[in-house]
MDTraj code that builds the backbone (N, CA, C; nanometers):
import mdtraj as md
import numpy as np

residues = "MET SER VAL ASP THR ALA PHE TYR ASP LEU LEU GLY VAL ASP LYS ASP ALA SER THR THR GLN ILE LYS LYS ALA TYR TYR LYS LEU ALA ARG GLU TRP HIS PRO ASP LYS ASN PRO ASP ASP PRO LYS ALA GLU ASP LYS PHE LYS GLU LEU THR GLN ALA TYR GLU VAL LEU SER ASP THR GLU LYS ARG GLU ARG TYR ASP LYS TYR VAL THR GLU ASN ARG ASN PRO LEU LEU LEU SER LEU PHE VAL ILE SER SER SER PHE PHE LEU LEU THR".split()
xyz = np.array([
    [3.0200, 1.2507, 0.3382],
    [2.9723, 1.2733, 0.3369],
    [3.0625, 1.3754, 0.5278],
    [2.9656, 1.5054, 0.5085],
    [3.0813, 1.6004, 0.5496],
    [3.0374, 1.6291, 0.7546],
    [3.1310, 1.6459, 0.8461],
    [3.0957, 1.5934, 0.9766],
    [2.9505, 1.7335, 1.0322],
    [2.9848, 1.7784, 1.0054],
    [2.8141, 1.9167, 0.9891],
    [2.7135, 1.8361, 0.9876],
    [2.7032, 1.7622, 0.8535],
    [2.5984, 1.6981, 0.8194],
    [2.5678, 1.5806, 0.8773],
    [2.6931, 1.5290, 0.9059],
    [2.6987, 1.3391, 0.8958],
    [2.4670, 1.3209, 1.0183],
    [2.5204, 1.3369, 1.0521],
    [2.2861, 1.2896, 1.1096],
    [2.2330, 1.2917, 0.9830],
    [2.2451, 1.4413, 0.9102],
    [2.1511, 1.4552, 0.8625],
    [2.1882, 1.3640, 0.7307],
    [2.3325, 1.3819, 0.6599],
    [2.3538, 1.2693, 0.6269],
    [2.3332, 1.1702, 0.5791],
    [2.2928, 1.1174, 0.6798],
    [2.2718, 0.9527, 0.6648],
    [2.1276, 0.8725, 0.6910],
    [2.0975, 0.9909, 0.7530],
    [1.8793, 1.0116, 0.7654],
    [1.8503, 1.0293, 0.5713],
    [2.0040, 1.1239, 0.5053],
    [1.9085, 1.1837, 0.3657],
    [1.8517, 1.3021, 0.3540],
    [1.8592, 1.3948, 0.4262],
    [1.7642, 1.4942, 0.4884],
    [1.8980, 1.5953, 0.4485],
    [1.8066, 1.7266, 0.5041],
    [1.9323, 1.9243, 0.4739],
    [1.9454, 1.9019, 0.5747],
    [1.9768, 1.9708, 0.6218],
    [2.0084, 2.0757, 0.7669],
    [1.8856, 2.1141, 0.7942],
    [1.8250, 2.1781, 0.7354],
    [1.6325, 2.2443, 0.7393],
    [1.5664, 2.1743, 0.7386],
    [1.5358, 2.0323, 0.7762],
    [1.3697, 1.9640, 0.7123],
    [1.3006, 1.9867, 0.8697],
    [1.1947, 1.9125, 0.8541],
    [1.1413, 1.9427, 0.9188],
    [1.1535, 1.7979, 1.0214],
    [1.0383, 1.8470, 1.1497],
    [1.0736, 1.6723, 1.2274],
    [0.9960, 1.6198, 1.2068],
    [0.8785, 1.5928, 0.9887],
    [0.8637, 1.5584, 1.0285],
    [0.9028, 1.4599, 0.9110],
    [1.0385, 1.5527, 0.8473],
    [1.0699, 1.4765, 0.6943],
    [1.1901, 1.4099, 0.8094],
    [1.2335, 1.4029, 0.8788],
    [1.3410, 1.3459, 0.9351],
    [1.2244, 1.2154, 0.9758],
    [1.1284, 1.2016, 1.0830],
    [1.0646, 1.1052, 1.1180],
    [1.0649, 1.0018, 0.9799],
    [0.9819, 1.0176, 0.8607],
    [0.9669, 0.9892, 0.8689],
    [1.0964, 0.9194, 0.7224],
    [1.2332, 0.9397, 0.6676],
    [1.2715, 0.9012, 0.6201],
    [1.3666, 0.8092, 0.6894],
    [1.3337, 0.9069, 0.8514],
    [1.3838, 0.7804, 0.9934],
    [1.3539, 0.6115, 0.9733],
    [1.1831, 0.6301, 0.9204],
    [1.1400, 0.4657, 0.9602],
    [1.0995, 0.4279, 0.7683],
    [1.1761, 0.5289, 0.6815],
    [1.1355, 0.4226, 0.5787],
    [1.3487, 0.3476, 0.5747],
    [1.4400, 0.4616, 0.6355],
    [1.5813, 0.3804, 0.6482],
    [1.5348, 0.2413, 0.7433],
    [1.4602, 0.2948, 0.8651],
    [1.4987, 0.1430, 0.9855],
    [1.3709, 0.0027, 0.9959],
    [1.3140, 0.0613, 0.8912],
    [1.2400, -0.0650, 0.7492],
    [1.3423, -0.1786, 0.7182],
    [1.4181, -0.1269, 0.5924],
    [1.5573, -0.1691, 0.4949],
    [1.6590, -0.1613, 0.5812],
    [1.7119, -0.0979, 0.7095],
    [1.8090, -0.1576, 0.7874],
    [1.8079, -0.2441, 0.9094],
    [1.6856, -0.2627, 0.9063],
    [1.6576, -0.4173, 1.0943],
    [1.7243, -0.5359, 1.0810],
    [1.7258, -0.5461, 1.1164],
    [1.8323, -0.6624, 1.1536],
    [1.7599, -0.7606, 1.1875],
    [1.6187, -0.8026, 1.1863],
    [1.5383, -0.8956, 1.1313],
    [1.5739, -0.8828, 1.0089],
    [1.4969, -0.8118, 0.9845],
    [1.4733, -0.8158, 0.7735],
    [1.6102, -0.8140, 0.7552],
    [1.7651, -0.8004, 0.7534],
    [1.8674, -0.8435, 0.6772],
    [1.9638, -0.9865, 0.8608],
    [1.8520, -1.0231, 0.8650],
    [1.9941, -1.1204, 0.9377],
    [2.1136, -1.2025, 0.8389],
    [2.1100, -1.1783, 0.7352],
    [2.2571, -1.2406, 0.6949],
    [2.3858, -1.1026, 0.7092],
    [2.3468, -0.9916, 0.6810],
    [2.4025, -0.8930, 0.7012],
    [2.4909, -0.8499, 0.8101],
    [2.6129, -0.8483, 0.8399],
    [2.6448, -0.7864, 0.9233],
    [2.6801, -0.6638, 0.9807],
    [2.5914, -0.5468, 0.8970],
    [2.6847, -0.4883, 0.8752],
    [2.4855, -0.4264, 0.9453],
    [2.4070, -0.4123, 0.8812],
    [2.2404, -0.4145, 0.9383],
    [2.2224, -0.3617, 1.0685],
    [2.3035, -0.4066, 1.1692],
    [2.2591, -0.4220, 1.3035],
    [2.3235, -0.2245, 1.3350],
    [2.4988, -0.2649, 1.3584],
    [2.5539, -0.1513, 1.3538],
    [2.4277, 0.0278, 1.2775],
    [2.4678, -0.0374, 1.0937],
    [2.3696, 0.0378, 1.0453],
    [2.2583, 0.1359, 1.1358],
    [2.1673, 0.0317, 1.1858],
    [2.0394, 0.1240, 1.2613],
    [2.0436, 0.0949, 1.3874],
    [2.1244, 0.0788, 1.4399],
    [2.2244, 0.1878, 1.5530],
    [2.2547, 0.2621, 1.5091],
    [2.3262, 0.3272, 1.3987],
    [2.3589, 0.4323, 1.3872],
    [2.2508, 0.5534, 1.3354],
    [2.1474, 0.4338, 1.2494],
    [1.9640, 0.5707, 1.2526],
    [1.9430, 0.6175, 1.3561],
    [1.9078, 0.4792, 1.4531],
    [1.8869, 0.5589, 1.5608],
    [1.8888, 0.6511, 1.6566],
    [2.0037, 0.6057, 1.6173],
    [2.1361, 0.7654, 1.7266],
    [2.1029, 0.9183, 1.6758],
    [2.0729, 0.9337, 1.5286],
    [2.0786, 1.0281, 1.4326],
    [1.9636, 1.0426, 1.4715],
    [1.8471, 0.9583, 1.4790],
    [1.7170, 0.9503, 1.4809],
    [1.6773, 1.0878, 1.6400],
    [1.6866, 0.9990, 1.7514],
    [1.7401, 1.0778, 1.8538],
    [1.7564, 1.2380, 1.8380],
    [1.8622, 1.3083, 1.8284],
    [1.9525, 1.3765, 1.7696],
    [1.8491, 1.4692, 1.7518],
    [1.8101, 1.4749, 1.6021],
    [1.7593, 1.4804, 1.4644],
    [1.5903, 1.5672, 1.5473],
    [1.5384, 1.4594, 1.5944],
    [1.4171, 1.4716, 1.5972],
    [1.3864, 1.5519, 1.8312],
    [1.4365, 1.5816, 1.8413],
    [1.4514, 1.6253, 1.9790],
    [1.5026, 1.7742, 1.9304],
    [1.4903, 1.9196, 1.9277],
    [1.5209, 1.9969, 1.8662],
    [1.5448, 2.0344, 1.9997],
    [1.5547, 2.0759, 2.0792],
    [1.7574, 2.0989, 2.1894],
    [1.8315, 2.0182, 2.1451],
    [1.8741, 1.9023, 2.1567],
    [1.9433, 1.7962, 2.1544],
    [2.0177, 1.8373, 2.0226],
    [1.8768, 1.8718, 1.9226],
    [1.9214, 1.8578, 1.7300],
    [2.0329, 2.0230, 1.7261],
    [2.0080, 2.1020, 1.8288],
    [1.9815, 2.2396, 1.8575],
    [2.1297, 2.2385, 1.8782],
    [2.1552, 2.1486, 1.9664],
    [2.2977, 2.1880, 2.0583],
    [2.3921, 2.0699, 1.9340],
    [2.3466, 1.9892, 1.8840],
    [2.4448, 1.8858, 1.7578],
    [2.5111, 1.9812, 1.6677],
    [2.4085, 2.1019, 1.5952],
    [2.3472, 2.1579, 1.5135],
    [2.5357, 2.2263, 1.5873],
    [2.5223, 2.3602, 1.6761],
    [2.5842, 2.4384, 1.7393],
    [2.6965, 2.3811, 1.7555],
    [2.7646, 2.2283, 1.8171],
    [2.8368, 2.1591, 1.8634],
    [2.9307, 2.1121, 1.7265],
    [2.8315, 2.1164, 1.5809],
    [2.9561, 2.0627, 1.4756],
    [2.9712, 2.1400, 1.4177],
    [2.9156, 2.2388, 1.4030],
    [2.9342, 2.3729, 1.3092],
    [3.0408, 2.4287, 1.3559],
    [3.0583, 2.4658, 1.5687],
    [3.2273, 2.4763, 1.5835],
    [3.2911, 2.4132, 1.6215],
    [3.2804, 2.2844, 1.5416],
    [3.4063, 2.2297, 1.6098],
    [3.4545, 2.1296, 1.5031],
    [3.4430, 2.1116, 1.3705],
    [3.3997, 2.1029, 1.3148],
    [3.4985, 1.8991, 1.2806],
    [3.4833, 1.8590, 1.4116],
    [3.6460, 1.7845, 1.4229],
    [3.5637, 1.6422, 1.4671],
    [3.6617, 1.5417, 1.3792],
    [3.5958, 1.4047, 1.3550],
    [3.5181, 1.3134, 1.5118],
    [3.6644, 1.3320, 1.5774],
    [3.6335, 1.2950, 1.7256],
    [3.5974, 1.3202, 1.8223],
    [3.5992, 1.4642, 1.7836],
    [3.5184, 1.5933, 1.8403],
    [3.3628, 1.5312, 1.8316],
    [3.2915, 1.4766, 1.7424],
    [3.1443, 1.4678, 1.6234],
    [3.1062, 1.3054, 1.7871],
    [3.2203, 1.2448, 1.7699],
    [3.2241, 1.1737, 1.8344],
    [3.2200, 1.0759, 2.0183],
    [3.3013, 1.2771, 2.1003],
    [3.2900, 1.2149, 2.2420],
    [3.1151, 1.3165, 2.1793],
    [3.0179, 1.4198, 2.0910],
    [2.9178, 1.4851, 2.1500],
    [2.8414, 1.3128, 2.1361],
    [2.7697, 1.2329, 2.0297],
    [2.7725, 1.1096, 2.0035],
    [2.7910, 1.0335, 2.1551],
    [2.9004, 0.9907, 2.1251],
    [2.8676, 0.9582, 2.2710],
    [2.7581, 0.9799, 2.3949],
    [2.8231, 1.1416, 2.4715],
    [2.7738, 1.1823, 2.5224],
    [2.6407, 1.1380, 2.5558],
    [2.6253, 1.2231, 2.4746],
    [2.4865, 1.1894, 2.4439],
    [2.3799, 1.0778, 2.4230],
    [2.4195, 0.9666, 2.4075],
    [2.3963, 0.8585, 2.4327],
    [2.3950, 0.8092, 2.5340],
    [2.4540, 0.8617, 2.6107],
    [2.4775, 0.7696, 2.7521],
    [2.3317, 0.8940, 2.7960],
    [2.3319, 1.0049, 2.7860],
    [2.2486, 1.0458, 2.8603],
    [2.1780, 1.0732, 2.7744],
    [2.0503, 0.9498, 2.7180],
    [1.9629, 0.9254, 2.7102],
    [1.8506, 0.7591, 2.7834],
    [2.0261, 0.7346, 2.8221],
    [2.0312, 0.6167, 2.8640],
    [2.0006, 0.6536, 3.0291],
    [2.0432, 0.7634, 3.0942],
    [2.0298, 0.7900, 3.2504],
    [1.8956, 0.8338, 3.2982],
])
top = md.Topology()
chain = top.add_chain()
for i, resn in enumerate(residues, 1):
    res = top.add_residue(resn, chain, resSeq=i)
    for name in ("N", "CA", "C"):
        top.add_atom(name, md.element.get_by_symbol(name[0]), res)
traj = md.Trajectory(xyz[None], top)
């Protein structure tokens, strides 16, 4: 998974995917990885959270533009992590 396409790779879509394609991919994977469907898999909850985070960013036009710009310019895994954390923080406020 390359840093500049991490969220796209996670959802299994191309960088030029439409919002509809992103939504469809997310719902398919969310059903597959939902913790209630995988009670014996401790990784399922983490995977589900990652998928949800990717969807929250890529399904919002403004956040997606910031994400694309940010990771293209920086290509640093640590900075990507900071972007994800800050995005999550603003989602909560």
